[in-house]
Backbone of each chain as ProteinMPNN parsed JSONL, in Angstrom:
{"seq_chain_A": "MKFSIQINEGPYQHQSSDTAYQFTKAALEAGHEIFRVFFYHDAVNVATRLAIPPQDDRNITKLWQELAEQHKLDLVVCIAAAQRRGLLDEAEAKRQGKDANNIATGFRISGLGQLIEAGIQADRLIVFGD", "coords_chain_A": {"N_chain_A": [[100.814, 72.024, 105.542], [100.74, 73.429, 108.607], [99.232, 76.411, 110.33], [99.264, 79.21, 112.482], [96.778, 81.863, 113.643], [96.638, 85.25, 114.421], [94.855, 87.553, 115.671], [94.131, 91.04, 115.989], [92.757, 93.356, 115.859], [89.399, 94.843, 116.324], [86.104, 93.934, 115.049], [84.691, 95.914, 113.937], [86.275, 98.195, 113.171], [88.772, 97.859, 111.958], [90.126, 96.02, 109.115], [91.15, 93.638, 109.983], [90.376, 91.258, 111.339], [88.435, 90.349, 109.178], [90.218, 90.021, 106.766], [92.102, 88.111, 108.052], [89.81, 86.132, 108.248], [89.277, 85.375, 105.703], [92.036, 84.411, 104.65], [92.339, 82.391, 106.346], [90.362, 80.665, 105.483], [90.845, 80.391, 102.693], [93.174, 78.977, 103.128], [92.763, 76.644, 104.441], [91.102, 75.351, 102.457], [93.177, 75.192, 100.884], [94.167, 72.732, 101.839], [95.571, 73.174, 103.635], [96.484, 73.261, 107.521], [94.9, 74.566, 110.416], [96.027, 75.205, 113.103], [95.557, 76.791, 115.435], [93.361, 79.803, 116.368], [94.006, 83.112, 117.408], [92.291, 85.459, 119.38], [92.848, 88.613, 120.449], [93.339, 91.626, 122.199], [91.245, 94.123, 120.699], [90.115, 92.513, 119.237], [88.547, 90.561, 120.395], [85.998, 91.157, 120.209], [84.8, 89.914, 118.273], [83.956, 87.875, 119.341], [81.529, 87.862, 120.679], [78.194, 86.874, 121.263], [75.822, 88.608, 121.282], [76.146, 90.457, 119.385], [74.139, 91.966, 116.947], [74.744, 92.586, 113.956], [73.349, 94.68, 111.119], [71.386, 93.264, 108.644], [72.319, 93.457, 106.087], [75.157, 93.274, 106.362], [78.075, 91.677, 106.641], [78.126, 89.133, 109.132], [80.387, 88.511, 111.415], [81.094, 87.165, 113.406], [79.301, 84.959, 113.216], [80.654, 83.918, 110.511], [82.954, 83.052, 111.551], [82.186, 81.299, 113.149], [80.962, 79.229, 111.674], [82.799, 78.465, 109.9], [84.545, 77.378, 111.869], [83.216, 75.109, 113.227], [82.681, 73.778, 110.671], [85.402, 72.861, 110.383], [86.208, 72.282, 112.637], [87.834, 73.898, 114.203], [90.096, 75.663, 116.612], [88.937, 78.221, 118.175], [90.308, 80.794, 120.223], [89.933, 83.127, 122.725], [91.611, 85.935, 124.526], [91.957, 85.991, 127.815], [92.489, 88.185, 129.544], [92.341, 90.399, 127.71], [89.337, 89.896, 126.975], [88.051, 90.155, 129.61], [88.692, 93.037, 130.142], [87.123, 93.969, 128.565], [84.518, 93.145, 129.044], [83.807, 90.47, 128.267], [82.511, 87.32, 128.648], [82.347, 83.922, 129.707], [80.569, 81.21, 130.789], [81.773, 80.225, 133.216], [83.589, 82.221, 133.87], [81.787, 84.208, 134.464], [80.6, 83.466, 136.558], [82.31, 83.219, 138.49], [83.332, 85.913, 138.505], [81.358, 87.394, 139.957], [79.037, 88.055, 137.956], [76.029, 88.862, 136.457], [75.647, 87.896, 133.943], [76.664, 86.112, 130.832], [78.307, 86.071, 127.59], [79.586, 84.943, 125.664], [79.951, 83.487, 122.399], [78.741, 80.692, 120.888], [81.306, 78.129, 119.776], [83.708, 79.598, 120.471], [86.188, 79.981, 122.933], [87.318, 81.007, 126.007], [90.938, 81.649, 126.96], [94.073, 81.813, 127.996], [97.063, 83.734, 127.37], [99.07, 81.826, 127.095], [98.391, 80.181, 125.179], [98.667, 81.375, 122.864], [101.354, 81.737, 122.83], [101.924, 78.853, 122.601], [100.479, 78.221, 120.344], [102.277, 79.622, 118.711], [104.652, 78.153, 118.721], [103.824, 75.589, 118.348], [102.694, 75.705, 115.481], [103.453, 75.848, 111.87], [103.894, 78.252, 110.721], [103.36, 81.506, 111.993], [100.855, 84.002, 111.806], [100.133, 87.097, 112.043], [97.3, 89.419, 112.111], [96.31, 92.576, 111.741], [97.19, 95.657, 113.713]], "CA_chain_A": [[101.27, 73.094, 106.52], [100.167, 73.736, 109.919], [99.153, 77.947, 110.465], [98.596, 79.828, 113.506], [96.496, 83.123, 113.17], [96.425, 86.05, 115.533], [94.181, 88.745, 115.27], [94.539, 92.052, 117.064], [92.111, 94.458, 115.998], [88.245, 94.879, 116.338], [85.698, 94.01, 113.785], [84.126, 96.978, 113.023], [87.39, 99.508, 113.205], [89.753, 97.139, 111.001], [89.831, 94.752, 108.324], [91.975, 92.6, 110.286], [88.931, 90.141, 111.379], [87.618, 89.836, 107.772], [91.185, 89.196, 106.288], [92.174, 86.584, 108.811], [88.982, 84.905, 107.853], [89.718, 85.057, 103.933], [92.95, 83.832, 104.733], [91.911, 80.854, 107.161], [89.392, 79.672, 104.56], [91.959, 79.923, 101.621], [94.257, 78.004, 103.839], [91.782, 75.127, 104.981], [90.674, 74.906, 100.812], [94.402, 74.225, 99.975], [94.444, 71.564, 102.46], [96.635, 73.173, 105.342], [95.754, 72.952, 108.794], [94.806, 75.734, 111.153], [96.535, 74.89, 114.886], [94.679, 77.886, 116.266], [93.048, 81.489, 115.785], [93.893, 83.7, 118.573], [91.749, 86.803, 119.329], [93.829, 89.239, 120.685], [92.944, 93.169, 122.051], [89.896, 94.35, 120.633], [89.5, 91.387, 118.389], [87.785, 89.543, 121.516], [84.904, 91.555, 120.193], [84.368, 89.172, 117.356], [83.421, 86.435, 120.098], [80.117, 88.187, 121.754], [77.028, 86.307, 120.465], [75.07, 89.3, 121.767], [76.05, 91.446, 118.552], [73.267, 92.037, 115.92], [75.014, 93.38, 112.692], [72.685, 94.931, 110.086], [71.487, 91.922, 107.843], [72.939, 93.143, 104.811], [76.123, 93.288, 106.453], [78.785, 90.43, 106.849], [77.946, 88.703, 110.465], [81.944, 88.078, 111.429], [80.776, 86.288, 114.583], [78.622, 83.8, 112.605], [81.49, 83.291, 109.744], [83.812, 82.362, 111.989], [81.545, 80.264, 113.994], [80.721, 78.128, 110.812], [83.938, 77.698, 109.439], [85.027, 76.556, 112.987], [82.154, 73.892, 113.042], [83.35, 72.821, 109.79], [86.82, 72.451, 110.027], [87.132, 71.744, 114.064], [88.807, 75.135, 114.703], [90.102, 75.855, 117.617], [89.002, 79.777, 118.361], [90.343, 81.164, 121.533], [89.738, 84.331, 123.035], [92.555, 86.356, 125.492], [91.261, 86.153, 128.853], [92.756, 89.566, 130.015], [91.166, 91.455, 126.891], [87.995, 89.508, 127.364], [87.435, 90.91, 131.144], [88.815, 94.201, 130.134], [86.001, 94.305, 127.275], [83.037, 92.621, 129.264], [83.299, 89.31, 127.628], [82.569, 86.303, 129.409], [81.664, 82.703, 129.647], [79.705, 80.778, 131.857], [82.258, 79.982, 134.438], [83.932, 83.418, 134.252], [80.857, 85.371, 134.662], [80.181, 83.13, 137.933], [83.587, 83.591, 139.484], [83.291, 87.398, 138.831], [80.332, 87.622, 140.265], [78.481, 88.777, 136.986], [74.822, 88.296, 136.144], [75.395, 87.099, 132.674], [77.75, 85.658, 129.881], [77.989, 86.614, 125.994], [80.238, 84.246, 124.458], [79.319, 83.016, 121.225], [79.328, 79.2, 120.669], [82.797, 77.982, 119.092], [84.757, 80.487, 121.311], [86.685, 79.633, 124.41], [88.309, 81.665, 126.63], [91.887, 81.158, 127.472], [95.291, 82.773, 128.503], [98.228, 84.178, 126.248], [100.083, 80.859, 126.832], [97.927, 79.556, 124.38], [98.974, 82.143, 121.916], [103.051, 81.11, 122.563], [101.959, 77.26, 122.202], [100.346, 78.218, 118.913], [103.572, 80.105, 117.733], [105.422, 76.89, 118.836], [103.227, 74.546, 117.323], [102.484, 75.818, 113.969], [104.895, 76.067, 111.0], [103.773, 80.104, 110.505], [102.127, 82.244, 112.789], [100.542, 84.861, 110.999], [99.457, 88.282, 112.933], [96.654, 90.203, 111.208], [95.752, 93.735, 112.658], [98.24, 96.329, 114.235]], "C_chain_A": [[100.498, 73.652, 107.577], [100.614, 75.812, 110.231], [98.555, 78.015, 111.931], [97.879, 81.383, 113.213], [96.195, 83.858, 114.655], [95.762, 87.416, 114.938], [94.434, 89.823, 116.539], [93.572, 93.212, 117.25], [90.345, 94.073, 116.072], [87.349, 94.651, 115.014], [84.917, 94.761, 113.0], [85.227, 98.217, 113.071], [88.419, 99.178, 112.299], [89.156, 96.157, 110.444], [90.084, 93.479, 108.798], [90.919, 91.029, 110.489], [88.622, 89.35, 110.179], [89.149, 89.175, 107.11], [91.878, 87.853, 106.527], [91.17, 85.553, 108.005], [89.187, 84.665, 106.598], [90.939, 83.985, 103.958], [92.916, 82.242, 105.387], [91.282, 79.838, 105.947], [89.977, 79.564, 103.209], [92.794, 78.713, 102.198], [93.881, 76.586, 103.936], [91.685, 74.826, 103.517], [91.942, 74.214, 100.324], [94.689, 73.11, 100.604], [95.551, 71.62, 103.595], [95.629, 72.97, 106.353], [95.849, 74.064, 109.669], [95.182, 74.987, 112.612], [95.561, 75.871, 115.624], [94.103, 79.378, 115.706], [93.001, 81.834, 117.226], [93.403, 85.215, 118.431], [92.328, 87.519, 120.654], [93.277, 90.673, 120.715], [91.505, 93.193, 121.487], [89.27, 93.281, 119.36], [88.314, 90.214, 119.04], [86.4, 89.785, 121.019], [84.187, 90.537, 119.029], [83.577, 87.705, 117.959], [82.204, 86.715, 120.878], [78.703, 87.325, 120.617], [75.98, 87.277, 120.719], [74.782, 90.655, 120.454], [75.205, 91.336, 117.501], [73.74, 92.859, 114.585], [73.629, 93.492, 111.741], [72.491, 93.635, 109.226], [71.95, 92.135, 106.443], [74.6, 93.347, 105.496], [76.79, 92.222, 106.969], [78.438, 90.056, 108.432], [79.485, 87.805, 110.799], [81.934, 86.886, 112.292], [80.725, 84.701, 113.679], [79.737, 83.385, 111.606], [82.567, 82.452, 110.134], [83.297, 81.188, 112.852], [81.394, 78.519, 112.782], [81.778, 77.448, 110.461], [84.755, 76.907, 110.94], [84.388, 75.103, 113.051], [82.72, 73.031, 112.018], [84.519, 72.104, 109.73], [87.228, 71.871, 111.812], [88.079, 72.954, 114.355], [88.745, 75.164, 115.943], [90.17, 77.56, 118.016], [89.02, 80.188, 119.802], [90.412, 82.81, 121.615], [90.826, 84.787, 124.469], [91.666, 86.655, 126.444], [91.199, 87.692, 129.322], [91.984, 90.652, 129.159], [89.94, 91.171, 126.876], [87.282, 90.512, 128.569], [87.4, 91.952, 130.558], [87.168, 94.704, 129.273], [84.459, 94.054, 127.956], [82.797, 91.458, 128.447], [83.723, 88.339, 128.283], [82.084, 84.999, 129.072], [81.423, 82.537, 130.897], [80.708, 80.468, 133.494], [83.13, 81.384, 134.83], [83.122, 84.364, 135.015], [80.386, 84.99, 136.45], [81.205, 83.498, 139.12], [83.848, 84.973, 139.295], [82.146, 87.685, 139.727], [78.984, 88.436, 139.509], [77.2, 88.055, 136.639], [74.794, 87.618, 134.703], [76.803, 86.775, 131.786], [77.703, 86.236, 128.497], [78.791, 85.916, 125.196], [79.772, 83.359, 123.615], [79.678, 81.347, 121.358], [80.593, 78.983, 119.778], [83.817, 78.817, 119.619], [85.347, 79.843, 122.125], [87.416, 80.586, 124.777], [89.637, 81.311, 127.248], [93.002, 82.073, 127.775], [96.13, 82.989, 127.238], [99.333, 82.818, 126.072], [99.733, 80.053, 125.518], [98.255, 80.329, 122.921], [100.794, 81.843, 122.001], [102.617, 79.7, 122.181], [101.658, 77.384, 120.741], [101.241, 78.634, 117.807], [104.329, 78.76, 117.629], [105.203, 75.763, 117.953], [102.929, 74.693, 115.984], [103.884, 75.881, 113.098], [104.869, 77.617, 110.947], [102.981, 80.321, 111.717], [102.247, 83.451, 112.183], [99.508, 86.243, 112.127], [98.699, 89.149, 111.84], [96.259, 91.315, 112.455], [97.422, 94.579, 113.096], [98.557, 96.045, 115.717]], "O_chain_A": [[99.556, 74.391, 107.29], [101.718, 76.351, 110.306], [97.728, 77.27, 112.456], [98.552, 82.108, 112.48], [95.723, 83.345, 115.669], [96.13, 88.099, 113.982], [94.803, 89.556, 117.683], [93.452, 93.893, 118.268], [90.07, 92.896, 115.84], [87.768, 95.114, 113.953], [84.516, 94.551, 111.855], [84.71, 99.329, 112.97], [89.03, 100.118, 111.791], [88.164, 95.524, 110.806], [89.575, 92.44, 108.376], [90.904, 90.02, 109.784], [88.547, 88.125, 110.084], [89.239, 87.956, 106.964], [92.151, 86.919, 105.773], [91.485, 84.551, 107.364], [89.3, 83.465, 106.351], [90.857, 82.893, 103.395], [93.403, 81.217, 104.912], [91.6, 78.694, 105.621], [89.598, 78.607, 102.534], [92.954, 77.638, 101.62], [94.538, 75.604, 103.591], [92.333, 73.811, 103.263], [92.015, 73.175, 99.669], [95.482, 72.358, 100.038], [96.159, 70.741, 104.206], [94.443, 72.654, 106.253], [96.957, 74.598, 109.711], [94.388, 74.161, 113.063], [94.794, 75.402, 116.465], [94.5, 79.899, 114.664], [92.336, 81.261, 118.089], [93.889, 86.031, 117.649], [92.244, 86.994, 121.765], [92.792, 91.138, 119.683], [90.684, 92.335, 121.812], [88.193, 93.362, 118.77], [87.57, 89.404, 118.488], [85.553, 88.918, 121.235], [82.957, 90.48, 119.014], [82.925, 86.84, 117.374], [81.826, 85.885, 121.705], [78.562, 87.387, 119.396], [74.911, 86.805, 120.331], [73.853, 91.461, 120.396], [75.531, 90.337, 116.86], [73.027, 93.794, 114.221], [72.897, 92.509, 111.623], [73.486, 92.922, 109.105], [72.002, 91.192, 105.652], [75.311, 93.708, 104.558], [76.167, 91.648, 107.862], [78.546, 91.096, 109.083], [79.639, 86.631, 110.462], [82.55, 85.845, 112.068], [81.539, 83.792, 113.519], [79.932, 82.183, 111.787], [83.059, 81.508, 109.515], [84.016, 80.243, 113.176], [81.614, 77.329, 113.005], [81.914, 76.229, 110.566], [85.476, 75.916, 110.828], [85.066, 74.084, 112.927], [83.152, 71.896, 112.217], [84.691, 71.012, 109.188], [88.234, 71.241, 112.136], [89.195, 72.686, 114.799], [87.734, 74.836, 116.563], [91.254, 78.129, 118.146], [88.051, 80.028, 120.543], [90.852, 83.557, 120.741], [90.835, 84.005, 125.42], [90.707, 87.396, 126.226], [90.151, 88.325, 129.458], [91.242, 91.525, 129.608], [89.193, 92.143, 126.759], [86.349, 91.31, 128.48], [86.267, 92.283, 130.209], [86.409, 95.64, 129.521], [83.438, 94.603, 127.54], [81.696, 91.34, 127.908], [84.904, 88.192, 128.599], [81.353, 84.937, 128.084], [81.763, 83.215, 131.866], [80.237, 80.531, 134.63], [83.336, 81.622, 136.02], [83.504, 85.111, 135.916], [80.002, 85.785, 137.307], [80.989, 83.912, 140.259], [84.751, 85.363, 140.036], [82.44, 88.701, 140.357], [78.166, 89.158, 140.08], [77.189, 86.83, 136.523], [73.895, 86.827, 134.418], [77.893, 87.222, 132.144], [76.796, 87.06, 128.377], [78.786, 86.191, 123.997], [79.153, 82.394, 124.064], [80.713, 80.894, 121.847], [80.807, 79.895, 118.978], [84.924, 78.679, 119.1], [84.925, 78.687, 122.084], [88.199, 81.094, 123.975], [89.498, 80.558, 128.212], [92.695, 83.265, 127.779], [95.848, 82.43, 126.178], [100.196, 82.743, 125.198], [100.565, 79.4, 124.889], [98.026, 79.701, 121.887], [101.36, 81.769, 120.91], [103.167, 79.385, 121.125], [102.368, 76.809, 119.915], [101.219, 78.34, 116.611], [104.606, 78.302, 116.52], [105.941, 75.179, 117.159], [102.921, 73.666, 115.305], [105.037, 75.943, 113.525], [105.935, 78.197, 111.155], [102.189, 79.567, 112.283], [103.324, 84.008, 111.974], [98.446, 86.095, 112.731], [99.284, 89.553, 110.835], [96.004, 91.08, 113.636], [98.529, 94.123, 112.811], [99.498, 96.616, 116.269]]}, "seq_chain_B": "MSMLHLVNKSPFEKNSLKVAISCALNKSAILMIEDGVYGAVSDAKHSDMVKTAMNKSDFYVLKEDTQARGIDESKIIDGIQLVDYAGFVELSTKYDKIQSWV", "coords_chain_B": {"N_chain_B": [[117.447, 82.813, 105.558], [114.318, 83.148, 104.527], [111.825, 85.91, 104.336], [108.574, 86.962, 104.357], [107.146, 89.894, 104.165], [104.242, 91.86, 105.589], [102.431, 94.204, 104.796], [100.146, 96.541, 105.988], [98.947, 98.927, 105.85], [98.31, 102.364, 104.281], [100.867, 103.947, 102.093], [100.262, 106.727, 102.503], [99.274, 107.012, 105.057], [100.916, 106.239, 107.094], [104.631, 105.072, 107.652], [104.919, 102.442, 106.96], [105.819, 100.969, 105.05], [107.5, 101.951, 103.671], [109.411, 101.509, 105.859], [109.453, 98.589, 106.203], [110.517, 98.18, 103.537], [112.951, 99.032, 103.938], [113.818, 96.934, 105.968], [114.01, 95.005, 104.646], [115.66, 91.989, 103.584], [117.859, 90.527, 100.809], [116.166, 88.263, 98.913], [113.694, 88.397, 100.055], [110.162, 89.063, 100.236], [107.513, 91.506, 99.788], [104.251, 91.769, 100.473], [101.335, 93.549, 99.756], [98.585, 94.302, 101.68], [95.262, 94.937, 103.043], [94.899, 98.516, 103.578], [97.234, 98.742, 102.523], [97.575, 98.27, 100.085], [97.564, 100.567, 98.43], [100.147, 101.423, 98.224], [100.974, 99.921, 96.081], [100.439, 101.399, 93.846], [100.767, 103.218, 90.861], [102.87, 106.097, 89.769], [102.543, 107.802, 91.847], [103.574, 109.564, 94.679], [105.64, 107.572, 96.501], [105.78, 105.811, 94.343], [108.446, 105.676, 93.182], [110.343, 104.768, 94.96], [109.315, 102.292, 95.513], [109.489, 100.864, 92.988], [112.374, 101.146, 92.977], [113.038, 99.469, 95.127], [112.097, 97.032, 94.206], [114.192, 95.775, 92.701], [115.048, 94.504, 94.428], [113.654, 92.84, 96.112], [110.587, 90.753, 95.768], [107.456, 91.924, 94.914], [104.321, 92.028, 95.799], [100.51, 92.007, 95.728], [97.427, 92.259, 96.846], [94.923, 90.858, 95.043], [91.891, 91.133, 95.887], [91.944, 93.211, 97.842], [92.645, 95.357, 96.219], [90.656, 95.671, 94.688], [88.483, 96.302, 96.447], [89.404, 98.912, 96.868], [88.44, 99.986, 94.401], [91.084, 100.541, 92.962], [92.001, 99.812, 89.706], [93.372, 97.39, 87.8], [95.4, 98.387, 85.974], [96.627, 100.887, 86.995], [98.318, 99.572, 88.822], [101.547, 99.514, 89.553], [104.171, 98.29, 87.281], [105.314, 95.035, 87.479], [104.802, 94.271, 89.849], [103.018, 91.749, 91.383], [99.93, 90.711, 91.275], [98.047, 88.837, 93.563], [95.523, 86.404, 94.711], [93.637, 85.352, 97.56], [94.235, 82.657, 98.114], [96.669, 82.581, 96.715], [98.083, 84.204, 98.662], [98.198, 82.642, 100.749], [99.617, 80.553, 99.75], [102.26, 82.187, 99.371], [102.669, 82.39, 101.81], [103.517, 79.918, 102.554], [105.956, 79.723, 101.44], [107.724, 81.379, 102.199], [109.863, 81.431, 105.279], [109.505, 83.092, 107.564], [106.969, 85.197, 108.658], [106.206, 88.648, 108.772], [104.542, 91.089, 109.839], [103.867, 94.495, 109.31], [103.034, 97.46, 111.065]], "CA_chain_B": [[115.939, 82.682, 106.08], [113.503, 84.084, 103.479], [110.685, 86.593, 104.89], [107.315, 87.652, 103.933], [106.687, 91.047, 104.634], [102.98, 92.301, 105.235], [101.891, 95.654, 104.751], [98.667, 96.768, 105.888], [98.967, 100.525, 105.927], [98.698, 103.324, 103.155], [102.077, 104.903, 102.637], [99.698, 108.161, 102.469], [98.981, 107.184, 106.005], [101.985, 105.857, 107.897], [105.636, 104.754, 106.778], [105.337, 100.716, 107.254], [105.813, 100.423, 103.61], [109.292, 102.198, 103.661], [110.227, 100.661, 107.117], [109.326, 97.339, 105.418], [111.316, 98.089, 102.21], [114.489, 99.251, 104.308], [114.182, 96.116, 106.753], [113.695, 93.461, 103.437], [116.903, 91.494, 102.995], [117.719, 89.606, 99.664], [115.673, 86.824, 98.626], [112.162, 88.465, 100.611], [109.0, 89.42, 99.612], [106.611, 92.121, 100.475], [103.04, 91.544, 100.206], [100.59, 94.615, 100.33], [97.146, 93.964, 101.804], [94.117, 95.933, 103.072], [95.257, 99.79, 102.741], [98.513, 98.574, 102.04], [97.247, 98.064, 98.712], [98.002, 101.883, 97.88], [101.53, 101.619, 97.909], [101.065, 99.479, 94.63], [99.378, 102.483, 92.87], [101.875, 103.887, 90.016], [102.734, 107.694, 89.644], [102.581, 108.261, 93.193], [104.709, 109.746, 95.355], [106.018, 106.441, 97.06], [106.429, 104.926, 93.365], [110.101, 105.405, 92.761], [110.847, 104.183, 96.172], [108.821, 100.805, 95.217], [110.302, 100.37, 91.76], [113.948, 100.623, 93.056], [112.878, 98.258, 96.006], [111.57, 95.708, 93.266], [115.622, 95.188, 92.416], [115.791, 93.706, 95.624], [112.395, 92.107, 96.738], [109.56, 90.429, 95.213], [106.584, 92.906, 95.458], [102.842, 91.444, 95.634], [99.441, 93.079, 96.37], [96.371, 91.362, 97.472], [93.764, 91.707, 94.473], [90.508, 91.488, 96.558], [91.905, 94.557, 98.495], [92.856, 96.464, 95.572], [89.466, 95.992, 93.823], [87.476, 96.934, 97.053], [89.428, 100.214, 96.65], [88.656, 100.581, 93.049], [92.162, 100.641, 92.127], [92.37, 99.165, 88.449], [94.759, 96.492, 87.572], [96.248, 99.074, 84.931], [96.932, 101.534, 87.994], [99.496, 98.972, 89.539], [103.162, 99.371, 89.441], [104.392, 96.959, 86.333], [106.159, 93.935, 87.901], [104.205, 93.673, 91.034], [102.07, 90.499, 91.099], [98.482, 90.545, 91.821], [97.74, 87.312, 94.162], [94.372, 86.374, 95.755], [93.714, 84.582, 99.107], [94.954, 81.217, 97.908], [98.369, 83.019, 96.295], [98.54, 84.912, 99.892], [98.457, 81.281, 101.369], [101.137, 80.22, 98.646], [103.389, 82.949, 99.782], [102.972, 82.029, 103.25], [104.132, 78.686, 102.938], [107.162, 79.627, 100.444], [108.861, 82.226, 102.958], [109.978, 80.858, 106.105], [108.754, 83.471, 108.484], [106.242, 86.224, 108.104], [106.51, 89.689, 109.599], [103.454, 91.887, 109.892], [104.191, 95.828, 109.807], [101.963, 98.451, 111.2]], "C_chain_B": [[115.21, 83.918, 105.086], [112.24, 84.579, 104.613], [109.856, 87.242, 104.418], [107.391, 88.794, 104.635], [105.302, 91.531, 104.558], [102.889, 93.595, 105.626], [100.613, 95.879, 104.823], [98.269, 98.363, 105.735], [99.396, 101.09, 104.679], [99.897, 103.878, 103.427], [101.663, 106.464, 102.486], [99.329, 108.391, 103.793], [100.229, 106.968, 107.307], [103.319, 105.468, 107.024], [105.69, 103.393, 106.816], [105.806, 100.479, 105.892], [107.407, 100.474, 103.669], [110.125, 101.585, 104.61], [110.541, 99.384, 106.713], [110.374, 97.021, 104.535], [112.552, 98.091, 102.984], [114.841, 97.54, 105.113], [114.369, 94.669, 105.594], [115.143, 93.14, 103.429], [116.425, 90.9, 101.531], [116.667, 88.512, 99.68], [113.817, 87.141, 99.494], [111.316, 88.994, 99.851], [108.238, 90.463, 100.378], [105.056, 91.903, 99.798], [102.011, 92.772, 100.609], [99.295, 93.946, 100.451], [96.207, 95.255, 102.501], [94.638, 97.203, 102.437], [96.442, 99.97, 102.522], [98.604, 98.68, 100.44], [97.679, 99.393, 97.992], [99.094, 102.063, 97.623], [101.897, 100.86, 96.551], [100.969, 100.447, 93.504], [100.688, 103.249, 92.212], [101.645, 105.518, 90.16], [102.448, 108.309, 90.978], [103.64, 108.794, 93.808], [106.166, 108.735, 95.927], [106.664, 105.769, 95.761], [107.808, 104.601, 92.954], [110.414, 104.599, 93.893], [110.441, 102.227, 96.061], [109.358, 100.324, 94.313], [111.883, 100.102, 92.156], [113.842, 99.405, 94.183], [112.911, 96.913, 95.214], [112.556, 95.14, 92.779], [115.767, 94.268, 93.469], [115.037, 92.347, 96.126], [111.575, 91.782, 95.702], [108.268, 91.046, 95.835], [105.237, 91.983, 95.188], [101.595, 92.226, 96.095], [98.247, 92.002, 96.169], [95.256, 91.842, 96.334], [92.478, 92.207, 94.774], [90.671, 92.817, 97.379], [92.186, 95.75, 97.369], [91.414, 96.617, 94.843], [88.285, 96.565, 94.986], [87.825, 98.48, 97.401], [89.226, 100.975, 95.622], [89.851, 101.233, 92.433], [91.981, 99.447, 90.96], [93.66, 98.608, 88.483], [95.753, 97.613, 86.564], [96.828, 100.248, 85.596], [98.302, 100.994, 88.772], [100.887, 99.17, 88.907], [103.468, 97.959, 88.576], [105.576, 96.136, 87.18], [105.543, 93.733, 89.328], [102.582, 92.933, 90.832], [101.065, 90.574, 91.681], [98.53, 88.769, 92.254], [96.304, 87.261, 94.78], [94.903, 85.865, 97.056], [94.449, 83.42, 98.89], [96.268, 81.613, 97.625], [98.723, 83.37, 97.633], [99.125, 83.458, 100.673], [99.686, 80.481, 101.021], [102.193, 80.667, 99.312], [103.514, 82.485, 101.052], [103.821, 80.768, 103.337], [105.732, 78.365, 102.264], [108.149, 80.363, 101.472], [108.47, 81.371, 104.275], [109.531, 81.458, 107.285], [107.952, 84.746, 107.667], [106.189, 87.423, 108.805], [105.276, 90.548, 109.145], [104.03, 93.37, 110.405], [103.046, 96.513, 110.378], [102.228, 99.499, 111.309]], "O_chain_B": [[115.468, 85.116, 104.969], [111.799, 83.856, 105.506], [110.24, 88.303, 103.927], [107.729, 88.699, 105.815], [104.952, 91.697, 103.39], [103.255, 94.016, 106.723], [99.865, 95.526, 103.911], [97.118, 98.718, 105.481], [100.37, 100.714, 104.028], [100.209, 104.278, 104.549], [102.517, 107.342, 102.368], [99.036, 109.542, 104.114], [100.228, 107.644, 108.336], [103.217, 105.51, 105.798], [106.858, 103.036, 106.66], [106.311, 99.359, 105.814], [108.251, 99.578, 103.7], [111.268, 101.188, 104.388], [111.696, 98.966, 106.793], [111.045, 95.989, 104.574], [113.311, 97.149, 102.753], [115.917, 96.983, 104.897], [114.817, 93.56, 105.885], [115.896, 94.098, 103.254], [115.277, 90.777, 101.105], [116.475, 87.935, 100.75], [112.933, 86.284, 99.495], [111.667, 89.424, 98.752], [108.268, 90.373, 101.605], [104.904, 91.905, 98.576], [101.871, 92.97, 101.816], [98.868, 93.17, 99.595], [96.566, 96.428, 102.399], [94.852, 97.285, 101.228], [96.905, 101.093, 102.322], [99.548, 99.099, 99.771], [98.182, 99.241, 96.879], [99.319, 102.894, 96.743], [102.95, 101.109, 95.964], [101.406, 100.231, 92.373], [101.524, 103.803, 92.926], [100.616, 106.083, 90.53], [102.081, 109.484, 90.989], [104.746, 108.431, 93.408], [107.35, 109.049, 95.812], [107.776, 105.246, 95.828], [108.221, 103.534, 92.5], [110.851, 103.495, 93.564], [111.112, 101.263, 96.429], [109.867, 99.226, 94.537], [112.525, 99.122, 91.778], [114.586, 98.433, 94.056], [113.592, 95.931, 95.51], [112.343, 94.022, 92.311], [116.552, 93.321, 93.407], [115.507, 91.248, 96.422], [111.712, 92.426, 94.662], [107.954, 90.817, 97.003], [105.288, 91.202, 94.237], [101.784, 93.135, 96.903], [98.28, 91.059, 95.378], [94.694, 92.929, 96.474], [91.94, 93.211, 94.306], [89.671, 93.499, 97.606], [91.963, 96.932, 97.634], [91.096, 97.737, 94.442], [87.301, 97.18, 94.575], [87.04, 99.232, 97.977], [89.534, 102.164, 95.54], [89.812, 102.17, 91.636], [91.835, 98.274, 91.302], [94.703, 99.054, 88.961], [96.967, 97.416, 86.598], [97.638, 100.826, 84.871], [99.167, 101.741, 89.23], [101.122, 98.92, 87.725], [103.156, 96.833, 88.964], [106.647, 96.675, 87.459], [106.025, 92.769, 89.921], [101.513, 93.342, 90.378], [101.204, 90.499, 92.901], [98.888, 87.808, 91.572], [95.987, 88.267, 95.415], [96.041, 85.883, 97.526], [95.414, 83.248, 99.635], [97.139, 81.025, 98.265], [99.788, 82.854, 97.97], [100.278, 83.297, 101.073], [100.501, 79.931, 101.761], [103.021, 79.911, 99.821], [104.648, 82.144, 101.388], [104.737, 80.658, 104.152], [106.451, 77.375, 102.4], [109.308, 79.958, 101.566], [107.397, 80.806, 104.49], [109.134, 80.696, 108.166], [108.166, 85.163, 106.529], [106.072, 87.065, 109.977], [105.103, 90.632, 107.929], [104.523, 93.541, 111.52], [101.959, 96.013, 110.088], [101.346, 100.35, 111.424]]}, "name": "protein", "num_of_chains": 2, "seq": "MKFSIQINEGPYQHQSSDTAYQFTKAALEAGHEIFRVFFYHDAVNVATRLAIPPQDDRNITKLWQELAEQHKLDLVVCIAAAQRRGLLDEAEAKRQGKDANNIATGFRISGLGQLIEAGIQADRLIVFGDMSMLHLVNKSPFEKNSLKVAISCALNKSAILMIEDGVYGAVSDAKHSDMVKTAMNKSDFYVLKEDTQARGIDESKIIDGIQLVDYAGFVELSTKYDKIQSWV"}
């Protein structure tokens, strides 16, 4: 079966990015396909490569990156949510005249159309967070 | 159409469990995750509401989230089934739609 995942909450204020990660991992282990993972609202903070969580804490960005690399996952960050929170890729940093970008490898910035498509293409869209 | 209702809020914090129960149709299921697992605790003020709703819907609770909150299996209302993440995935395939309550 084909799943799409939507995450709405930030990694240090809500459990949703962890629950979504565990669900995605279990779905892949069961042989299901993950069509897309869409990071919305504060969940875009998962996609920064500049966060340095304590060493004894789970590194949620790294966990998603590793899973994405292993299973060729499409990790999409909402562009409007990302820009509000200062999360930029190289092209956006240039376009907005900013001096740096901070998106982690394995994530890409795109629009809400990607979420709609994820809902259409997948058999199930599951929303994590509030 | 069958639906899986996800409840991630404690009934002590919000009324999402109550709302999910009131919206759940026959043949639907309610899965409690994250702080929602407090809804599965027996002898609490909401336990009777859950027990009554169990006549209509199947109830599940995510085992990892009960363990993370120190809720022993013996404290969970009889008839609520514990599932792990693999079980969560399986439930998601079994029901046509998944509704996350907030």
